[in-house]
C-alpha positions in Angstrom: 0.0 0.0 0.0 1.4 3.4 -0.9 0.8 6.7 0.8 -0.6 8.8 -2.1 -1.6 11.9 -0.2 -0.9 13.7 3.0 -3.5 12.8 5.6 -5.3 16.1 5.3 -5.5 16.0 1.6 -6.8 12.5 1.7 -9.6 13.4 4.3 -10.5 16.5 2.1 -10.8 14.5 -1.0 -12.9 11.8 0.7 -15.2 14.6 2.0 -15.7 16.0 -1.4 -16.4 12.7 -3.2 -20.2 12.5 -2.4 -20.8 16.0 -3.7 -18.6 15.4 -6.9 -19.9 11.9 -7.7 -23.4 11.8 -6.2 -22.4 8.6 -4.4 -21.1 8.0 -0.8 -17.7 6.8 -0.2 -19.1 3.6 1.3 -20.8 3.0 -2.0 -17.5 3.4 -3.8 -15.7 1.1 -1.5 -18.3 -1.6 -2.0 -17.9 -1.1 -5.8 -14.2 -1.7 -5.4 -14.8 -4.8 -3.2 -17.3 -6.2 -5.7 -15.2 -5.2 -8.7 -12.5 -7.3 -10.5 -9.7 -8.9 -8.5 -6.9 -6.4 -9.2 -3.7 -6.5 -7.2 -1.9 -3.3 -8.0 -3.0 0.1 -6.8 -2.7 1.8 -10.2 -4.8 -1.0 -11.8 -7.6 -0.4 -9.4 -7.4 3.4 -9.9 -7.4 2.8 -13.7 -10.4 0.5 -13.3 -12.4 3.0 -11.3 -11.6 5.8 -13.7 -12.5 3.8 -16.9 -15.5 2.0 -15.4 -17.1 4.8 -13.5 -15.6 7.9 -15.1 -14.0 9.2 -11.9 -11.3 11.9 -11.6 -7.9 10.6 -11.1 -7.5 12.2 -7.6 -10.9 10.8 -6.4 -10.1 7.3 -7.7 -6.8 7.4 -5.9 -8.4 8.5 -2.6 -11.0 5.8 -2.9 -8.5 3.1 -3.5 -6.2 4.4 -0.7 -9.2 4.4 1.7 -10.0 0.8 0.6 -6.5 -0.3 1.2 -6.4 1.4 4.6 -9.6 -0.2 5.7 -8.6 -3.6 4.3 -5.4 -3.4 6.3 -7.2 -2.4 9.4 -9.5 -5.5 9.2 -6.4 -7.7 8.9 -5.1 -6.3 12.3 -8.3 -7.3 14.1 
């Protein structure tokens, strides 16, 4: 998992995603979870961009959040 943004930038992007996309972050995380089994960060970002027409920054923020939450689940 790579750190793609500062923590503040990441949180700001996540906060803007519902307004910009019309969907909640939880909906996007579910879409990634139910999407194709891609392994590389950039492959997931590219899939979100092409499949759902997302801006690059929003797609990166969603995948980064997905990876953070997946890592947190593994620690439990």
